N, C-alpha and C positions, 0 to 999 in steps of 0.2 A: 378226881374223886367226886366232884359235884355235878358233873355233866352225865348225860346218858351215854351208853356205849354207841359207837357209830353204827349206822345201818348195816345189817349183815353180821353184826357182832353180838347178837342177842344172847349168845351163850355166856356172855360176861355180865349180863344184866344183874344177876344175883350179887356179883362182886361189887358192882357200882352201887347197888342198893345198900349193901353192908357198909361200904365206906361212908355213904350218906348218913346212915343210922348212927355210926360212930361219931361223925362230925356233929350231928344234931345233939347227941347225948352230951358231948363236951360243951357245945355252945349253950344248951339249955341250962346247964349248971351255972354258967356265967352270965346268962341273960334271962333272969327270971321275968316272967310276964310276957315273953315273946312266944307265940304259939309255934308248933312244929311246922306248919305250912310256911310261915314266914322264915323260919330258920332254914328250911330246905331251899327256899328261894334265895336267901342270902348266900348259902353255900354255892348254889349254881351260878350266881352272879360273880362271886369271888373267883370261882374256877374259870369262868368265862374271861374275866379280866386277865388272869394269869396266862391262860391259853393265848389270848390276843397278844400279850406282851412277848410271848415266846415266838410267835409267827409273824408279827408285824415288824416293820423296819426298826422300831425302837428296840426290839429284841437283840439286834446286832449291836446297837449302842450299849445296851446293858451288858452284853457279853464282854465288852471291852473294859468294863469297870471292875474294880476290885469287888469281890464278893461281899465284903463288909459294907461297902457303900451301897450296893444294890439292896442289901438287907435293910439298911437304914432308910432307904427310899421306899421300899415296898411294904414293910411292916405297918406303917401308919395307914397306907391305902387299903390293905387287906383287912386290917383291924377295923377300919371305918366301915367297910362293907358288912362285916359281921355285926358290929356294934349298932350301926344305924342310928336312928333317932332314939333318944332315951325313952320316949313313949311311943308305942306302936299305935297307928291310927285305927 
């Protein structure tokens, strides 16, 4: 949701943009004072992390773990990416 469609998939650009808009709307409500540009950046970073986890060797390790454990491990990481520092530079 936070990355751009792959090259050649421009027809999906609107769907990707809509997903980003929805994510930014939810994040903005929970992160007052963080501007939209920073929120989009955080969404893209979090999506990139999750994508990397899925395709990197650690993805196989995570696939062998119970879903509840993976959730306990990932939620703080992704939440940290969205939350960031309490004050934006």
